MDTraj code that builds the backbone (N, CA, C; nanometers):
import mdtraj as md
import numpy as np

residues = "MET LEU LYS PRO LYS SER ILE ASN GLU LEU LEU CYS THR LYS GLY LYS PRO LEU SER ALA LEU ARG SER ARG SER ARG ALA ARG LEU VAL THR LEU ASP HIS VAL ARG ALA ALA LEU SER PRO THR LEU ALA ALA THR VAL VAL THR ALA GLY LEU GLU GLY GLY ALA LEU THR LEU GLY VAL ALA GLY SER HIS TRP ALA SER ARG LEU ARG TYR SER SER GLU ALA LEU ARG THR GLN VAL SER GLN THR MET ALA VAL PRO VAL LEU LYS VAL ARG ILE LYS VAL ILE PRO PRO THR ALA GLY THR".split()
xyz = np.array([
    [-0.2991, 3.5330, -2.3602],
    [-0.3270, 3.4287, -2.2645],
    [-0.2536, 3.3010, -2.3068],
    [-0.1945, 3.2336, -2.2092],
    [-0.1218, 3.1102, -2.2362],
    [-0.2170, 2.9920, -2.2521],
    [-0.1814, 2.9058, -2.3447],
    [-0.2606, 2.7849, -2.3665],
    [-0.2307, 2.6865, -2.2527],
    [-0.3332, 2.6284, -2.1905],
    [-0.3079, 2.5317, -2.0832],
    [-0.2365, 2.4084, -2.1377],
    [-0.1507, 2.3514, -2.0549],
    [-0.0765, 2.2319, -2.0947],
    [-0.1607, 2.1075, -2.0689],
    [-0.1406, 2.0098, -2.1539],
    [-0.2099, 1.8825, -2.1336],
    [-0.1440, 1.8082, -2.0181],
    [-0.2132, 1.7105, -1.9656],
    [-0.1588, 1.6290, -1.8553],
    [-0.0316, 1.5600, -1.9015],
    [-0.0314, 1.5105, -2.0240],
    [0.0867, 1.4432, -2.0772],
    [0.2062, 1.5380, -2.0797],
    [0.1846, 1.6616, -2.1233],
    [0.2926, 1.7605, -2.1249],
    [0.3434, 1.7883, -1.9838],
    [0.2519, 1.7987, -1.8878],
    [0.2921, 1.8244, -1.7501],
    [0.3741, 1.7094, -1.6930],
    [0.3331, 1.5860, -1.7238],
    [0.4051, 1.4700, -1.6713],
    [0.5419, 1.4522, -1.7362],
    [0.5580, 1.5024, -1.8578],
    [0.6859, 1.4877, -1.9283],
    [0.7851, 1.5981, -1.8952],
    [0.7415, 1.7050, -1.8275],
    [0.8321, 1.8132, -1.7929],
    [0.9138, 1.7765, -1.6696],
    [1.0268, 1.8367, -1.6589],
    [1.1137, 1.8147, -1.5432],
    [1.0579, 1.8926, -1.4251],
    [1.0678, 1.8361, -1.3090],
    [1.0216, 1.9017, -1.1883],
    [1.0035, 1.7994, -1.0787],
    [1.0367, 1.8376, -0.9590],
    [1.0357, 1.7433, -0.8480],
    [0.8988, 1.6823, -0.8189],
    [0.7931, 1.7613, -0.8012],
    [0.6634, 1.7007, -0.7677],
    [0.6128, 1.6061, -0.8762],
    [0.6227, 1.6484, -1.0006],
    [0.5734, 1.5643, -1.1088],
    [0.6651, 1.4459, -1.1341],
    [0.7920, 1.4630, -1.1110],
    [0.8864, 1.3525, -1.1263],
    [0.8548, 1.2412, -1.0269],
    [0.8230, 1.2777, -0.9041],
    [0.7877, 1.1784, -0.8028],
    [0.6580, 1.1084, -0.8395],
    [0.5622, 1.1820, -0.8900],
    [0.4349, 1.1244, -0.9324],
    [0.4565, 1.0274, -1.0483],
    [0.5388, 1.0669, -1.1423],
    [0.5692, 0.9825, -1.2583],
    [0.6384, 0.8537, -1.2141],
    [0.7332, 0.8627, -1.1232],
    [0.8036, 0.7439, -1.0730],
    [0.7086, 0.6496, -1.0001],
    [0.6233, 0.7045, -0.9182],
    [0.5273, 0.6222, -0.8435],
    [0.4289, 0.5537, -0.9379],
    [0.3858, 0.6264, -1.0383],
    [0.2936, 0.5704, -1.1367],
    [0.3585, 0.4550, -1.2125],
    [0.4830, 0.4713, -1.2517],
    [0.5555, 0.3641, -1.3210],
    [0.5736, 0.2427, -1.2312],
    [0.6075, 0.2661, -1.1059],
    [0.6267, 0.1555, -1.0110],
    [0.4960, 0.0777, -0.9930],
    [0.3846, 0.1483, -0.9864],
    [0.2547, 0.0806, -0.9724],
    [0.2207, -0.0008, -1.0970],
    [0.2556, 0.0495, -1.2151],
    [0.2313, -0.0256, -1.3378],
    [0.3157, -0.1525, -1.3437],
    [0.4397, -0.1423, -1.3003],
    [0.5276, -0.2599, -1.2959],
    [0.4705, -0.3628, -1.1983],
    [0.4276, -0.3176, -1.0836],
    [0.3679, -0.4071, -0.9847],
    [0.2429, -0.4733, -1.0407],
    [0.1588, -0.3962, -1.1059],
    [0.0373, -0.4508, -1.1662],
    [0.0712, -0.5579, -1.2697],
    [0.1736, -0.5345, -1.3491],
    [0.2164, -0.6341, -1.4481],
    [0.2601, -0.7642, -1.3809],
    [0.3359, -0.7542, -1.2725],
    [0.3815, -0.8733, -1.2005],
    [0.2638, -0.9481, -1.1384],
    [0.1695, -0.8748, -1.0831],
    [0.0513, -0.9374, -1.0220],
    [-0.0296, -1.0101, -1.1284],
    [-0.0568, -0.9438, -1.2381],
    [-0.1370, -1.0063, -1.3440],
    [-0.0680, -1.1285, -1.4024],
    [0.0642, -1.1245, -1.4143],
    [0.1386, -1.2389, -1.4687],
    [0.1309, -1.3600, -1.3762],
    [0.1112, -1.3366, -1.2484],
    [0.1070, -1.4456, -1.1504],
    [-0.0314, -1.5076, -1.1364],
    [-0.1313, -1.4505, -1.2016],
    [-0.2702, -1.4974, -1.1879],
    [-0.3203, -1.5604, -1.3176],
    [-0.4288, -1.6333, -1.3072],
    [-0.4951, -1.6852, -1.4265],
    [-0.5469, -1.5660, -1.5069],
    [-0.5612, -1.5811, -1.6379],
    [-0.6091, -1.4684, -1.7198],
    [-0.7436, -1.4120, -1.6731],
    [-0.8343, -1.4986, -1.6313],
    [-0.9657, -1.4524, -1.5859],
    [-0.9536, -1.3668, -1.4610],
    [-0.8776, -1.4131, -1.3637],
    [-0.8604, -1.3388, -1.2391],
    [-0.7742, -1.2144, -1.2602],
    [-0.6735, -1.2252, -1.3453],
    [-0.5853, -1.1112, -1.3730],
    [-0.6634, -0.9934, -1.4313],
    [-0.7625, -1.0236, -1.5134],
    [-0.8414, -0.9175, -1.5772],
    [-0.9234, -0.8374, -1.4774],
    [-0.9455, -0.8909, -1.3584],
    [-1.0268, -0.8207, -1.2591],
    [-0.9448, -0.7287, -1.1691],
    [-0.8124, -0.7426, -1.1726],
    [-0.7250, -0.6584, -1.0899],
    [-0.7054, -0.5260, -1.1625],
    [-0.7531, -0.4188, -1.0999],
    [-0.7533, -0.2869, -1.1620],
    [-0.6290, -0.2069, -1.1232],
    [-0.5872, -0.2191, -0.9978],
    [-0.4697, -0.1461, -0.9497],
    [-0.3867, -0.2363, -0.8603],
    [-0.2578, -0.2036, -0.8500],
    [-0.1696, -0.2767, -0.7601],
    [-0.0570, -0.1833, -0.7174],
    [-0.0240, -0.1899, -0.5907],
    [0.0849, -0.1094, -0.5388],
    [0.1570, -0.1857, -0.4296],
    [0.2849, -0.1602, -0.4159],
    [0.3661, -0.2269, -0.3152],
    [0.4375, -0.1205, -0.2340],
    [0.4045, -0.1173, -0.1055],
    [0.4637, -0.0171, -0.0175],
    [0.4876, -0.0785, 0.1189],
    [0.6093, -0.0704, 0.1677],
    [0.6419, -0.1201, 0.3004],
    [0.6137, -0.2685, 0.3182],
    [0.6320, -0.3459, 0.2119],
    [0.6084, -0.4893, 0.2199],
    [0.4638, -0.5310, 0.2063],
    [0.3743, -0.4353, 0.1877],
    [0.2317, -0.4655, 0.1714],
    [0.1918, -0.4475, 0.0259],
    [0.1406, -0.5536, -0.0324],
    [0.0899, -0.5505, -0.1689],
    [-0.0594, -0.5206, -0.1611],
    [-0.1005, -0.4070, -0.2156],
    [-0.2408, -0.3679, -0.2121],
    [-0.2974, -0.3795, -0.3527],
    [-0.4078, -0.4530, -0.3627],
    [-0.4716, -0.4766, -0.4916],
    [-0.6102, -0.4148, -0.4931],
    [-0.6442, -0.3510, -0.6018],
    [-0.7785, -0.3009, -0.6234],
    [-0.8467, -0.3915, -0.7233],
    [-0.9620, -0.4461, -0.6860],
    [-1.0310, -0.5456, -0.7669],
    [-1.1686, -0.4924, -0.8073],
    [-1.2155, -0.5371, -0.9235],
    [-1.3366, -0.4834, -0.9840],
    [-1.4674, -0.5371, -0.9271],
    [-1.4663, -0.6045, -0.8153],
    [-1.5917, -0.6507, -0.7564],
    [-1.5674, -0.7393, -0.6362],
    [-1.6657, -0.7483, -0.5484],
    [-1.6496, -0.8252, -0.4252],
    [-1.6368, -0.9747, -0.4525],
    [-1.7047, -1.0242, -0.5530],
    [-1.6930, -1.1653, -0.5897],
    [-1.5480, -1.1987, -0.6255],
    [-1.4865, -1.1114, -0.7059],
    [-1.3482, -1.1341, -0.7478],
    [-1.2522, -1.1162, -0.6310],
    [-1.2835, -1.0249, -0.5420],
    [-1.1993, -1.0057, -0.4244],
    [-1.1967, -1.1327, -0.3401],
    [-1.3115, -1.1967, -0.3243],
    [-1.3181, -1.3221, -0.2484],
    [-1.2366, -1.4312, -0.3162],
    [-1.2488, -1.4432, -0.4466],
    [-1.1712, -1.5449, -0.5188],
    [-1.0220, -1.5171, -0.5090],
    [-0.9861, -1.3907, -0.5139],
    [-0.8451, -1.3529, -0.5071],
    [-0.7862, -1.3820, -0.3690],
    [-0.8669, -1.3683, -0.2650],
    [-0.8190, -1.3961, -0.1289],
    [-0.7729, -1.5409, -0.1147],
    [-0.8381, -1.6332, -0.1854],
    [-0.7971, -1.7738, -0.1804],
    [-0.6592, -1.7951, -0.2440],
    [-0.6218, -1.7072, -0.3347],
    [-0.4933, -1.7187, -0.4044],
    [-0.3871, -1.6254, -0.3472],
    [-0.4199, -1.5527, -0.2422],
    [-0.3303, -1.4452, -0.1971],
    [-0.1942, -1.4938, -0.1479],
    [-0.1871, -1.6102, -0.0837],
    [-0.0572, -1.6579, -0.0348],
    [0.0337, -1.6962, -0.1517],
    [-0.0203, -1.7680, -0.2490],
    [0.0598, -1.8038, -0.3668],
    [0.0988, -1.6778, -0.4445],
    [0.0069, -1.5831, -0.4533],
    [0.0352, -1.4567, -0.5217],
    [0.1446, -1.3796, -0.4497],
    [0.1367, -1.3739, -0.3176],
    [0.2388, -1.3044, -0.2381],
    [0.3764, -1.3628, -0.2660],
    [0.3866, -1.4935, -0.2641],
    [0.5144, -1.5609, -0.2875],
    [0.5662, -1.5345, -0.4285],
    [0.4782, -1.5481, -0.5270],
    [0.5183, -1.5310, -0.6674],
    [0.5642, -1.3877, -0.6951],
    [0.4885, -1.2908, -0.6502],
    [0.5247, -1.1503, -0.6752],
    [0.6540, -1.1156, -0.6012],
    [0.6708, -1.1664, -0.4822],
    [0.7936, -1.1433, -0.4065],
    [0.9151, -1.1957, -0.4834],
    [0.8998, -1.3134, -0.5424],
    [1.0113, -1.3722, -0.6185],
    [1.0384, -1.2967, -0.7474],
    [0.9342, -1.2672, -0.8238],
    [0.9561, -1.2036, -0.9542],
    [1.0021, -1.0587, -0.9425],
    [0.9610, -0.9910, -0.8365],
    [1.0035, -0.8524, -0.8183],
    [1.1302, -0.8422, -0.7329],
    [1.1692, -0.9543, -0.6720],
    [1.2893, -0.9599, -0.5874],
    [1.2825, -0.8604, -0.4716],
    [1.1638, -0.8505, -0.4120],
    [1.1425, -0.7667, -0.2938],
    [1.0546, -0.8440, -0.1969],
    [1.0687, -0.8195, -0.0673],
    [0.9820, -0.8904, 0.0269],
    [0.8381, -0.8385, 0.0213],
    [0.7460, -0.9306, 0.0038],
    [0.6030, -0.8992, 0.0121],
    [0.5535, -0.9711, 0.1365],
    [0.5212, -0.8959, 0.2393],
    [0.4859, -0.9531, 0.3680],
    [0.3371, -0.9826, 0.3828],
    [0.2545, -0.9028, 0.3155],
    [0.1102, -0.9258, 0.3244],
    [0.0428, -0.8732, 0.1996],
    [-0.0783, -0.9227, 0.1780],
    [-0.1589, -0.8808, 0.0636],
    [-0.2890, -0.8223, 0.1163],
    [-0.3215, -0.7023, 0.0695],
    [-0.4489, -0.6383, 0.1027],
    [-0.5302, -0.6286, -0.0249],
    [-0.6563, -0.6616, -0.0155],
    [-0.7435, -0.6587, -0.1328],
    [-0.8591, -0.5635, -0.1051],
    [-0.8786, -0.4698, -0.1964],
    [-0.9852, -0.3710, -0.1825],
    [-1.0732, -0.3746, -0.3058],
    [-1.2019, -0.3582, -0.2855],
    [-1.2959, -0.3511, -0.3973],
    [-1.2997, -0.2071, -0.4466],
    [-1.2791, -0.1902, -0.5749],
    [-1.2820, -0.0579, -0.6370],
    [-1.4226, -0.0381, -0.6939],
    [-1.4948, 0.0624, -0.6459],
    [-1.6307, 0.0849, -0.6988],
    [-1.6240, 0.1271, -0.8448],
    [-1.7252, 0.0905, -0.9227],
    [-1.7264, 0.1311, -1.0626],
    [-1.7347, 0.2824, -1.0745],
    [-1.6749, 0.3351, -1.1800],
    [-1.6785, 0.4790, -1.2021],
    [-1.8119, 0.5170, -1.2655],
    [-1.8478, 0.6422, -1.2527],
    [-1.9751, 0.6898, -1.3076],
    [-1.9731, 0.6733, -1.4598],
    [-2.0846, 0.6296, -1.5129],
    [-2.0949, 0.6155, -1.6574],
    [-2.0553, 0.4789, -1.7089],
    [-2.0198, 0.3846, -1.6184],
    [-1.9858, 0.2497, -1.6660],
    [-2.0890, 0.1508, -1.6226],
])
top = md.Topology()
chain = top.add_chain()
for i, resn in enumerate(residues, 1):
    res = top.add_residue(resn, chain, resSeq=i)
    for name in ("N", "CA", "C"):
        top.add_atom(name, md.element.get_by_symbol(name[0]), res)
traj = md.Trajectory(xyz[None], top)
């Protein structure tokens, strides 16, 4: 019987489906870094995910309170991320990410 491969091994192997997943994951991490750099440290710590697709910057935030605070900064954030990433960011969407089980 073959030993199952770890997720890390699967992501490091060559192959079209996993290659696309790996590229998308890296792009989201880069976007998250740009978003966090544009925010205050307190607000940046609440942004859990970030993705940029079709000019829409979508942010996942760790609570509704933080989502409301982030909405007040969304125009400045849109401009800053657009400049630092050198891509057009046309709108910002903010979603509350529910806590995972066990936290």
